[in-house]
N, CA and C of each residue as an Amber inpcrd file, in Angstrom:
protein
   612
  63.1670000 125.4980000 133.5140000  62.7530000 125.0950000 134.9580000
  64.1900000 124.5310000 135.4480000  65.1910000 124.3690000 134.0530000
  66.5390000 124.4100000 133.7520000  67.3570000 124.9130000 134.2720000
  67.0120000 125.8930000 133.5560000  67.8130000 127.1750000 134.6390000
  67.3770000 127.4370000 135.7410000  66.6620000 127.8360000 136.4920000
  65.5960000 127.8090000 138.3710000  67.1810000 126.5010000 139.0210000
  67.0260000 125.8980000 138.0740000  67.8680000 123.9380000 139.2580000
  68.8960000 124.5810000 138.7700000  69.8970000 125.1010000 138.1120000
  71.0960000 124.6960000 137.4130000  71.7350000 126.1720000 138.7300000
  70.2370000 126.5560000 139.0480000  70.8380000 128.2500000 139.9580000
  70.8210000 127.6060000 141.1150000  70.0470000 126.0840000 142.1850000
  70.0930000 125.6700000 142.2040000  68.9870000 125.5450000 143.7200000
  67.8440000 126.0860000 142.7680000  66.1470000 126.0180000 143.1700000
  65.7720000 124.0130000 143.2610000  65.0180000 124.3290000 143.9690000
  64.3040000 122.7020000 144.1270000  63.0800000 123.3000000 143.1250000
  61.8470000 122.6830000 143.7590000  59.6440000 122.5250000 142.6330000
  59.6890000 121.6500000 143.9480000  58.7640000 122.6820000 143.7490000
  57.5710000 121.7630000 145.0070000  56.4530000 121.3830000 144.1960000
  55.7100000 120.8750000 143.4390000  55.0590000 121.0820000 142.0330000
  53.5790000 119.9370000 142.8860000  51.8940000 120.7460000 142.0220000
  51.1380000 120.9260000 142.1650000  50.6280000 121.3730000 141.8160000
  49.7220000 120.7120000 141.3770000  48.2750000 121.4870000 140.4260000
  46.7050000 121.3310000 141.7850000  45.4750000 122.1350000 140.6890000
  44.6490000 122.6980000 141.5510000  43.8420000 121.1620000 141.6430000
  44.1160000 120.2410000 140.9710000  43.1550000 119.6040000 141.2760000
  44.4130000 117.6260000 142.3090000  45.1960000 117.9920000 141.6450000
  45.9080000 116.5270000 142.3830000  46.3190000 115.7950000 141.2190000
  46.0180000 116.1880000 140.8320000  46.1140000 115.0570000 139.1880000
  47.2020000 114.9660000 137.9750000  47.6850000 113.9560000 137.0030000
  48.5060000 114.4600000 136.6930000  49.1500000 116.2230000 135.7340000
  50.1280000 116.6030000 136.1160000  50.8700000 117.6240000 134.6610000
  50.5440000 117.1430000 133.7710000  50.0040000 117.7900000 132.1740000
  49.6120000 117.6470000 130.8400000  50.6970000 118.0350000 129.9290000
  51.2260000 117.9080000 129.4880000  52.4800000 118.8630000 128.9260000
  52.4560000 118.2610000 127.4660000  52.3760000 119.4950000 126.6570000
  52.1120000 118.5780000 125.1610000  53.4560000 118.4380000 124.1600000
  53.4100000 117.0640000 124.4680000  54.5060000 116.7250000 124.2660000
  55.1070000 117.0160000 123.0640000  54.1300000 116.9730000 121.5520000
  54.2240000 116.9950000 120.7470000  55.5730000 118.5320000 119.9720000
  55.6060000 119.3760000 121.4960000  55.7150000 120.6040000 121.2080000
  58.0720000 120.4470000 122.5840000  58.1570000 118.9110000 122.6350000
  59.1360000 119.2880000 123.7210000  60.7470000 118.1690000 122.5580000
  61.4600000 119.7070000 122.7890000  61.8840000 119.4570000 122.6250000
  63.5230000 117.5710000 122.4270000  62.8880000 117.2050000 121.8330000
  63.3050000 115.6020000 122.0270000  65.0520000 115.5810000 121.5760000
  65.5480000 116.9130000 121.5530000  67.6740000 116.3060000 121.1500000
  68.3090000 117.1230000 121.8510000  67.1950000 117.2310000 122.7460000
  67.7750000 118.7870000 123.9140000  67.8770000 117.9330000 125.1300000
  69.1440000 116.8760000 124.4830000  69.4860000 116.5110000 126.0120000
  69.4030000 116.3140000 127.7750000  69.3900000 117.8000000 127.8740000
  69.9590000 118.7460000 129.5370000  67.9210000 118.4050000 129.6990000
  66.6160000 119.1160000 128.3570000  65.5540000 118.5800000 128.6420000
  65.6090000 117.7630000 129.3230000  65.5640000 116.7920000 128.0590000
  65.0320000 115.9890000 129.4700000  65.9650000 115.2420000 130.0740000
  67.2040000 115.4860000 130.6200000  67.5580000 115.0990000 131.5160000
  66.3430000 115.2250000 132.5390000  66.6870000 117.0400000 132.6650000
  65.4950000 117.1750000 133.6640000  63.8830000 116.4810000 134.0290000
  63.3690000 116.4410000 132.2060000  62.3060000 115.9100000 132.5800000
  62.0520000 114.6780000 132.9410000  62.7560000 113.9780000 132.9400000
  63.0460000 112.2950000 133.3580000  63.5270000 112.3780000 134.7490000
  64.3490000 113.0330000 134.6030000  64.7370000 113.9920000 137.1870000
  62.6790000 114.0470000 137.6480000  62.4620000 115.1970000 136.5840000
  61.0200000 115.5540000 137.2900000  59.0300000 114.6900000 137.3460000
  59.9850000 113.1870000 136.0350000  58.7580000 113.1900000 135.3840000
  58.2950000 112.3630000 136.9670000  58.3310000 111.6140000 138.1350000
  57.2310000 110.9240000 138.9360000  56.5570000 112.4530000 139.8400000
  56.9650000 113.2630000 140.1300000  56.4680000 114.3490000 140.7360000
  55.4160000 114.6420000 139.2640000  55.7580000 115.4740000 138.0110000
  54.5600000 115.3150000 137.5190000  53.6170000 115.1020000 136.6470000
  53.8550000 113.4210000 137.4860000  52.8260000 112.2180000 136.7960000
  52.3410000 112.4240000 138.9140000  52.3570000 112.6790000 139.6120000
  51.9880000 112.1570000 140.8800000  52.1140000 113.5640000 141.9150000
  51.4770000 114.4420000 141.2040000  51.5260000 116.3320000 141.9490000
  50.8690000 116.1780000 143.3480000  51.1130000 116.8840000 143.6960000
  50.5980000 117.9600000 145.5050000  49.2310000 117.8340000 144.6330000
  48.1610000 118.0770000 145.3080000  46.7330000 118.9630000 145.4490000
  46.8920000 120.0370000 145.4120000  46.9590000 121.1580000 145.1300000
  47.4900000 122.5810000 145.4910000  46.9930000 122.5800000 146.5370000
  45.5750000 123.1090000 146.9690000  45.3190000 123.6960000 148.4060000
  46.0430000 122.5580000 149.0100000  46.2170000 121.1100000 149.4030000
  47.8190000 120.7370000 150.8710000  48.9430000 121.7130000 150.5430000
  48.5730000 121.2420000 149.6250000  50.7650000 122.0180000 149.5300000
  50.5890000 123.8080000 149.9200000  50.0240000 124.5720000 149.5980000
  48.9360000 125.9400000 149.9450000  49.6080000 125.2650000 151.4210000
  48.5480000 124.6100000 152.5190000  48.1190000 125.0710000 153.4830000
  49.2810000 124.5930000 155.0070000  50.3570000 124.2590000 154.0620000
  51.7340000 123.9400000 154.6240000  53.1170000 125.2650000 153.8910000
  52.7610000 125.8140000 153.3070000  53.2730000 126.9720000 152.4730000
  53.0860000 128.3740000 153.6000000  51.8680000 128.4720000 153.8540000
  52.1170000 129.4910000 154.4360000  51.9100000 129.3610000 155.9580000
  53.0340000 128.3750000 155.9780000  53.3920000 128.2750000 157.7840000
  54.9270000 128.1650000 157.4190000  55.7840000 127.9150000 156.2240000
  56.7380000 128.3920000 156.2710000  57.8090000 129.3060000 154.6870000
  57.1150000 129.8700000 154.3520000  57.5000000 131.3720000 153.1980000
  58.6030000 131.1090000 153.2540000  59.4240000 131.1110000 154.5330000
  61.3420000 131.0520000 154.3750000  61.4690000 130.3870000 153.3470000
  60.7240000 128.9480000 153.6240000  61.9300000 127.8710000 151.5410000
  61.1130000 128.3510000 150.9220000  60.6130000 129.0480000 150.4560000
  60.6790000 129.3000000 148.9850000  60.6920000 130.9330000 148.4740000
  61.1920000 131.3920000 147.2840000  61.3540000 132.1970000 146.2350000
  60.5210000 132.8630000 145.8280000  60.2820000 132.0090000 145.4420000
  58.7580000 132.0760000 144.1970000  57.6050000 130.9820000 143.7760000
  56.8750000 131.4490000 142.7250000  55.6260000 130.0800000 142.1650000
  55.4830000 130.1400000 140.7010000  55.3730000 129.2820000 140.2130000
  55.4840000 129.3890000 139.0710000  54.5100000 128.6830000 138.4800000
  54.3100000 129.5180000 136.9250000  52.6290000 128.6010000 136.5130000
  53.1480000 128.7580000 134.9590000  52.8980000 127.7490000 134.2540000
  53.6570000 127.7200000 133.3520000  52.4880000 127.7430000 132.2720000
  53.0370000 128.0000000 130.9450000  52.3240000 128.7350000 130.1560000
  51.2730000 126.7870000 129.1250000  50.7640000 127.2560000 127.7490000
  49.8100000 125.9060000 127.2290000  48.7010000 126.3310000 127.4700000
  48.2350000 126.3450000 126.6650000  46.8200000 126.6280000 126.0060000
  45.2770000 125.8790000 127.7180000  45.8710000 124.3600000 127.8980000
  45.1920000 123.9950000 128.8000000  44.8800000 125.7650000 130.7140000
  46.3110000 126.3220000 130.1480000  46.3700000 127.8030000 131.6090000
  44.9660000 128.2910000 131.0410000  44.5630000 128.3350000 130.8070000
  43.2120000 128.8760000 130.6460000  41.6000000 128.3450000 130.9800000
  42.0260000 126.8680000 130.6600000  41.0950000 126.3710000 131.6670000
  40.4880000 126.2470000 132.6470000  40.4460000 126.6500000 133.8390000
  40.6970000 126.2570000 135.1390000  41.3080000 126.9260000 136.1040000
  42.2680000 128.0600000 135.3630000  43.1860000 128.4210000 136.9940000
  42.6170000 129.5530000 136.7950000  41.8240000 131.0210000 135.2500000
  41.1910000 131.9790000 136.1760000  40.0070000 131.6650000 137.6350000
  39.3500000 130.6030000 137.3170000  38.7110000 130.8330000 138.3970000
  38.2960000 129.5660000 139.3470000  40.0250000 129.7900000 139.6950000
  40.0130000 128.7200000 140.8330000  40.5580000 129.0010000 142.2230000
  39.8960000 129.3470000 143.3750000  40.4540000 130.2380000 143.5400000
  41.9550000 129.9160000 144.6220000  41.7910000 128.4900000 144.7440000
  43.3960000 128.4780000 145.3070000  44.6250000 129.0600000 145.2330000
  44.0600000 129.4910000 143.2580000  45.3610000 130.1110000 142.7890000
  45.1500000 131.7180000 143.3960000  44.3190000 131.8840000 143.2170000
  44.1480000 132.9680000 143.9520000  44.7530000 132.9280000 144.5500000
  44.4520000 132.6880000 146.0910000  45.1500000 132.3610000 147.7410000
  46.7280000 132.3690000 147.0500000  47.0880000 131.0950000 146.0980000
  47.8720000 131.0640000 146.2280000  48.8280000 132.5310000 145.7170000
  48.4060000 132.8930000 144.4030000  49.7030000 133.7830000 143.8660000
  49.4760000 135.9970000 144.6860000  48.0720000 136.0120000 145.6650000
  47.9960000 137.1060000 146.9310000  48.9560000 136.1480000 148.2680000
  48.7260000 134.8910000 148.2470000  50.3130000 134.6470000 149.7000000
  51.4830000 134.8010000 149.1650000  52.5600000 135.0560000 147.2010000
  53.3680000 134.9780000 147.4600000  53.0820000 137.1650000 147.3690000
  52.9230000 137.6330000 146.6310000  52.3390000 138.3480000 146.2890000
  52.4840000 139.0760000 148.0250000  52.2400000 138.9350000 148.5260000
  52.0870000 139.5270000 150.1250000  52.8010000 139.5870000 151.0780000
  53.5880000 137.6070000 150.2820000  54.5440000 137.2860000 151.6610000
  56.2040000 138.0140000 150.5150000  56.2690000 139.1180000 149.9680000
  57.0160000 139.5260000 148.3270000  57.8830000 137.9540000 147.7700000
  57.1960000 137.3280000 147.7190000  57.7750000 136.3270000 146.3540000
  57.5780000 136.4600000 144.9300000  58.5590000 135.8710000 144.2570000
  57.9220000 135.9050000 143.2340000  57.3870000 135.8180000 142.5550000
  56.3870000 136.0590000 140.7820000  55.5730000 134.8590000 140.7140000
  56.2540000 134.8120000 139.6250000  57.0530000 134.3480000 138.2990000
  56.9980000 133.4440000 137.1570000  56.4720000 133.0740000 136.6910000
  55.6910000 133.6880000 135.3880000  54.9800000 132.8490000 134.0870000
  54.9730000 133.2390000 132.7560000  54.7610000 131.9230000 131.9240000
  54.6130000 132.1680000 130.8730000  53.2780000 131.6400000 129.8850000
  53.5630000 132.7140000 128.6130000  52.4690000 132.6110000 127.5290000
  51.6330000 132.8970000 128.1120000  50.3820000 131.5060000 128.3300000
  49.2020000 131.1860000 128.5680000  49.1380000 131.4170000 130.3220000
  50.6190000 131.3030000 130.4600000  50.3370000 130.8950000 132.2790000
  49.5800000 132.4160000 133.2050000  49.8510000 133.1230000 132.4970000
  49.4310000 135.4140000 132.8900000  47.4770000 134.2590000 133.5190000
  47.1040000 133.9420000 132.9690000  45.8820000 133.9020000 132.4420000
  45.1190000 133.6440000 134.1240000  46.5120000 132.8410000 135.1400000
  46.2230000 132.3990000 136.1860000  46.4830000 133.7300000 137.1460000
  46.4130000 135.0720000 136.9570000  47.0400000 135.7730000 137.7050000
  45.0740000 136.8290000 137.9170000  44.4390000 136.2080000 135.8210000
  42.7660000 136.4740000 137.1280000  42.3680000 136.3820000 137.4680000
  42.8450000 134.7640000 138.7370000  42.6750000 134.5100000 139.5900000
  41.9630000 134.9360000 141.0590000  43.2910000 136.0900000 140.9820000
  42.9210000 137.6030000 142.4390000  41.7350000 138.4380000 142.3670000
  41.0400000 137.9000000 140.8080000  40.2640000 138.8650000 141.0790000
  38.9700000 138.0150000 140.4680000  39.3350000 137.1780000 141.3900000
  37.3100000 136.6080000 142.0800000  37.1150000 136.8560000 144.0910000
  36.1220000 136.5290000 143.3080000  35.6790000 137.6080000 145.0930000
  34.9010000 139.1940000 145.1970000  34.2270000 139.4700000 143.9610000
  34.9910000 141.0150000 143.5680000  36.2750000 142.1590000 144.3460000
  37.7240000 141.1870000 144.4450000  38.3190000 141.2740000 144.7300000
  39.8890000 142.4340000 143.5000000  39.9880000 143.1280000 143.8150000
  41.0320000 143.9360000 142.6760000  42.7740000 143.3980000 142.7000000
  41.5240000 143.8920000 140.9420000  43.1310000 142.7850000 140.4720000
  44.4680000 143.0940000 141.0020000  45.4670000 142.0930000 141.4030000
  46.3990000 142.5950000 141.6600000  47.2740000 142.9510000 141.0450000
  47.2610000 142.8660000 139.8820000  48.8080000 143.1070000 138.8700000
  48.0240000 144.2350000 137.9070000  46.9210000 145.0010000 138.2620000
  46.6980000 146.7480000 138.3310000  47.9800000 148.2290000 137.9460000
  48.5770000 148.2980000 136.7770000  49.2970000 149.0230000 136.2470000
  50.9840000 148.4170000 135.7910000  49.9110000 147.1330000 136.4080000
  51.7960000 146.2870000 135.9370000  52.5410000 145.6900000 133.9820000
  53.4240000 145.6630000 134.3350000  53.5690000 145.7050000 132.9150000
  54.2040000 144.6300000 132.8140000  53.6370000 143.3220000 131.5440000
  54.4450000 140.9200000 131.9720000  53.8630000 141.2330000 129.8270000
  54.7950000 140.1630000 129.3900000  55.1910000 139.7510000 128.6190000
  53.8290000 138.8850000 128.4660000  52.8490000 138.4950000 127.7870000
  51.8560000 137.8160000 127.3040000  51.2270000 136.7140000 126.6410000
  50.9650000 135.6560000 125.7280000  50.5870000 135.5200000 124.8960000
  49.9660000 136.0920000 123.8400000  50.1300000 136.7110000 122.9840000
  48.0490000 137.4150000 122.2320000  47.3160000 137.1970000 121.6900000
  46.1170000 137.7030000 122.0410000  45.2190000 137.0500000 121.1070000
  44.4990000 137.1230000 119.9580000  45.8540000 137.6290000 118.8800000
  46.1220000 137.9760000 117.3530000  46.1560000 135.8660000 116.5000000
  47.3240000 135.2300000 117.0450000  47.4920000 134.5090000 117.3250000
  46.3790000 133.7600000 117.5850000  46.3640000 133.5680000 119.2910000
  44.6770000 132.2810000 119.1460000  43.4230000 132.0490000 118.1030000
  43.5300000 133.5990000 117.5000000  42.7100000 133.9000000 116.5670000
  42.3970000 132.7600000 115.4880000  43.8220000 132.8770000 114.9900000
  44.5680000 132.2490000 114.2750000  44.1160000 130.0770000 114.6720000
  44.5220000 130.2890000 115.5560000  44.7750000 128.9900000 116.0350000
  43.8500000 127.6170000 114.9920000  42.1490000 127.5830000 115.1890000
  41.3240000 127.0190000 115.6290000  41.3270000 126.8220000 113.6410000
  42.4770000 127.8740000 112.9670000  42.3180000 127.8460000 111.6330000
  43.0660000 126.6900000 110.5470000  44.0220000 125.9050000 111.4160000
  45.3610000 125.9640000 111.1520000  45.3200000 124.5200000 111.9180000
  44.2600000 123.8450000 112.6660000  44.5690000 122.6600000 113.6460000
  44.9180000 122.2780000 114.7790000  45.7590000 123.2310000 115.0280000
  45.9340000 123.3520000 116.9520000  45.0900000 123.0940000 117.4710000
  43.7600000 124.1320000 117.7650000  42.8800000 123.9420000 118.2480000
  42.0190000 123.5460000 117.3350000  40.6830000 123.1680000 118.8730000
  39.7730000 122.5130000 117.9650000  38.8060000 124.0470000 117.7050000
  38.9250000 124.9120000 118.3630000  38.1950000 125.7300000 118.7910000
  38.9440000 127.3250000 119.3220000  37.8250000 127.9850000 119.5680000
  38.6090000 129.7120000 120.0610000  38.8440000 129.0740000 121.1170000
  39.3440000 130.0380000 122.1960000  39.2630000 129.7960000 123.3790000
  38.6610000 130.8830000 124.2040000  37.8980000 130.6790000 125.2010000
  36.7230000 131.4690000 125.7910000  37.2100000 132.7940000 126.0520000
  38.2730000 133.2760000 126.1480000  38.0000000 135.0160000 125.9870000
  39.3350000 135.1730000 125.2710000  39.4960000 136.0260000 124.9960000
  40.9140000 137.3360000 124.7900000  42.1280000 137.1850000 125.6690000
  43.0220000 136.4980000 126.3360000  43.2400000 136.6560000 127.6810000
  44.5110000 138.4550000 127.2260000  45.0340000 138.7200000 125.9970000
  45.5690000 139.7720000 126.3170000  44.5510000 140.8000000 126.2660000
  43.4050000 140.9230000 125.9530000  42.8800000 142.5770000 125.9600000
  42.0120000 142.4110000 127.4770000  41.7920000 141.0250000 127.8650000
  40.9830000 141.0040000 129.4250000  42.0740000 141.5790000 130.2440000
  43.5380000 141.1180000 130.6040000  44.3490000 142.0600000 131.1900000
  44.6610000 143.5560000 130.4290000  44.5670000 143.8060000 129.9040000
  44.9150000 145.3610000 129.6340000  43.1180000 145.9820000 130.0700000
  43.0840000 145.5760000 129.7280000  41.2950000 146.2060000 130.4530000
  41.6450000 145.9180000 131.6590000  41.8690000 145.1140000 132.6100000
  42.7980000 145.1710000 134.4440000  43.1720000 146.6750000 134.5730000
  44.5080000 147.1240000 133.5500000  44.6090000 147.5060000 134.1670000
  46.0450000 147.5970000 133.6940000  46.6790000 146.0210000 133.1390000
  48.0250000 145.4060000 132.5270000  48.4710000 146.3370000 130.8270000
  49.8530000 145.8260000 131.4170000  50.2450000 147.8400000 130.7230000
  50.5690000 145.9200000 129.3010000  51.0260000 145.6030000 128.1980000
  51.6520000 144.6180000 127.2000000  52.3800000 144.8400000 126.7300000
  53.4490000 144.0710000 126.5980000  54.8520000 144.6620000 126.3040000
  55.7360000 143.9810000 124.5510000  54.5460000 143.5170000 123.9470000
  54.4050000 142.7370000 123.1240000  53.2130000 142.5070000 122.5400000
  53.6400000 142.3020000 120.6180000  51.9930000 142.0690000 119.5840000
  52.0890000 140.9410000 119.4450000  53.4340000 140.6970000 119.3840000
  53.5010000 138.9320000 118.8550000  53.7550000 137.6230000 119.8900000
  54.1690000 136.3580000 119.2610000  54.2780000 135.9710000 120.2520000
  55.7030000 134.9130000 119.7270000  56.3780000 135.9420000 120.3200000
  57.7450000 136.6530000 120.4630000  58.7650000 135.8630000 121.3570000
  59.8950000 136.4190000 121.6470000  61.0010000 136.5570000 122.8160000
  60.5070000 137.0870000 123.8580000  60.2630000 138.3080000 123.9980000
  60.0790000 139.2030000 124.5360000  59.9150000 138.8520000 126.0120000
  60.4290000 139.5430000 127.6400000  60.3050000 139.1640000 129.0660000
  59.7060000 139.8280000 129.3480000  60.0070000 139.9510000 130.7930000
  59.4920000 141.4360000 131.1460000  59.4470000 141.0120000 132.5590000
  60.5230000 141.8330000 133.3930000  60.1800000 141.6110000 134.9530000
  59.7960000 143.2220000 135.4880000  58.5580000 142.9550000 136.1260000
  57.8260000 143.8740000 136.7140000  57.5580000 144.2710000 138.0300000
  58.4390000 144.6400000 139.1350000  59.1510000 144.7290000 140.5310000
  58.7820000 142.7360000 141.1340000  57.7510000 142.2030000 141.3740000
  58.0810000 140.4720000 141.2270000  57.6960000 139.8290000 140.4130000
  56.7840000 140.5030000 139.0410000  56.7750000 139.8350000 138.2410000
  57.4980000 139.4280000 136.8710000  57.9880000 137.9570000 137.3060000
  58.1350000 138.2120000 135.8590000  57.8860000 137.4670000 134.3410000
  57.2390000 137.6740000 133.1540000  56.4500000 136.8840000 132.1200000
  57.4010000 137.2410000 131.1540000  56.7970000 135.9950000 130.1160000
  57.1680000 135.6050000 128.6100000  56.3090000 135.9750000 128.1850000
  56.8030000 135.7610000 126.5940000  55.8200000 136.5230000 125.1310000
  54.7850000 134.8120000 125.0180000  55.6190000 134.2390000 125.3950000
  55.8400000 132.6990000 124.7150000  56.2150000 131.2330000 124.2570000
  56.5380000 130.4220000 124.1300000  57.6620000 129.1620000 123.8410000
  58.9680000 130.4380000 123.8800000  59.1650000 130.6220000 122.7770000
  60.4140000 131.1170000 122.0640000  60.9120000 132.0680000 123.5570000
  59.6900000 132.5140000 123.9890000  61.2190000 132.8650000 125.7490000
  61.1670000 132.7780000 126.2690000  61.1270000 131.1230000 125.8930000
  60.7340000 130.8130000 127.7610000  62.6070000 129.9190000 128.1470000
  63.2190000 129.7670000 126.7370000  65.3260000 130.4110000 127.3500000
  65.0100000 131.7820000 128.3050000  65.6170000 132.7620000 127.7690000
  65.6990000 134.1420000 128.2710000  65.0780000 134.6430000 129.3390000
  63.2360000 133.7930000 129.4140000  62.6910000 133.4050000 130.4360000
  62.7800000 133.2340000 132.5030000  63.9260000 131.9500000 131.7890000
  64.2950000 131.0620000 132.6910000  66.0430000 131.3030000 132.7650000
  66.7370000 132.3910000 132.2770000  67.9040000 132.7730000 132.2660000
  67.1100000 134.4030000 133.8970000  66.7340000 134.8860000 132.8940000
  66.0390000 136.4970000 133.7470000  65.0270000 135.3400000 135.3420000
  64.9200000 134.5750000 135.7400000  64.2150000 134.3030000 136.7100000
  65.3200000 133.9720000 137.4300000  66.0520000 133.6790000 136.9210000
  66.9770000 132.4440000 137.9380000  68.0670000 133.7110000 138.3080000
  68.4160000 134.2830000 137.3150000  68.9110000 135.5820000 137.8750000
  68.6050000 136.5080000 139.0270000  67.4020000 136.6650000 138.5380000
  66.6420000 137.4010000 139.4960000  66.5300000 137.4880000 140.9900000
  66.0240000 136.0930000 141.0130000  65.7980000 135.0610000 142.3330000
  67.2440000 135.6010000 142.7840000  68.1460000 134.7940000 142.1290000
  69.4030000 134.1880000 143.3090000  69.7070000 135.8720000 143.4290000
  69.5140000 137.6500000 142.6850000  70.9150000 138.6640000 143.3650000
  69.2240000 139.2790000 144.3970000  67.8550000 138.7540000 144.2770000
  67.1540000 138.8150000 145.7120000  68.2600000 138.1390000 147.0190000
  68.2400000 136.5910000 146.6590000  68.6530000 136.5950000 148.0580000
  70.2520000 136.5210000 148.4450000  70.5380000 137.4420000 147.7980000
  72.6950000 136.8020000 147.6740000  72.1450000 138.2690000 148.4780000
């Protein structure tokens, strides 16, 4: 978001329920003054986001104001987003209107929502970088999660026709058509740069 802000983009923040955005603050880079500054700037909107359905009802009639849909990562993205019809509609809206979709780490779980109601997977044949299942299988044993995730995200995406560009939770980023993905938190800086540069190039 920092790179996108510096590129001149503004953010509309929404969650499926309209409840506050939940951040994994244990991983927050407390010594990075630039990240702290943008967090403090956005904090009121993170704590009071719009409800996705309401935001999208307005966006449908105002597509020229948008450049991309961004779905951040974190394990929480795997719980609820793949089953949310409004997430699926939002992604299809972006795709149908030739906007970019940006998503990082576990955020690509949201892409599964495009298969709801027996629809074809929107990203069949796409290359993407995603947090690997092999690492998720280890996280309960190191105390990071209380148990295993409900499904293997990488395998599920591969089964739907995606081509994964990474096997480790590294700094891999990937651009395929209008989809930009990143493998893990380690990719976030490169991901932000790629997103900002790509969106600016598209708009200029």
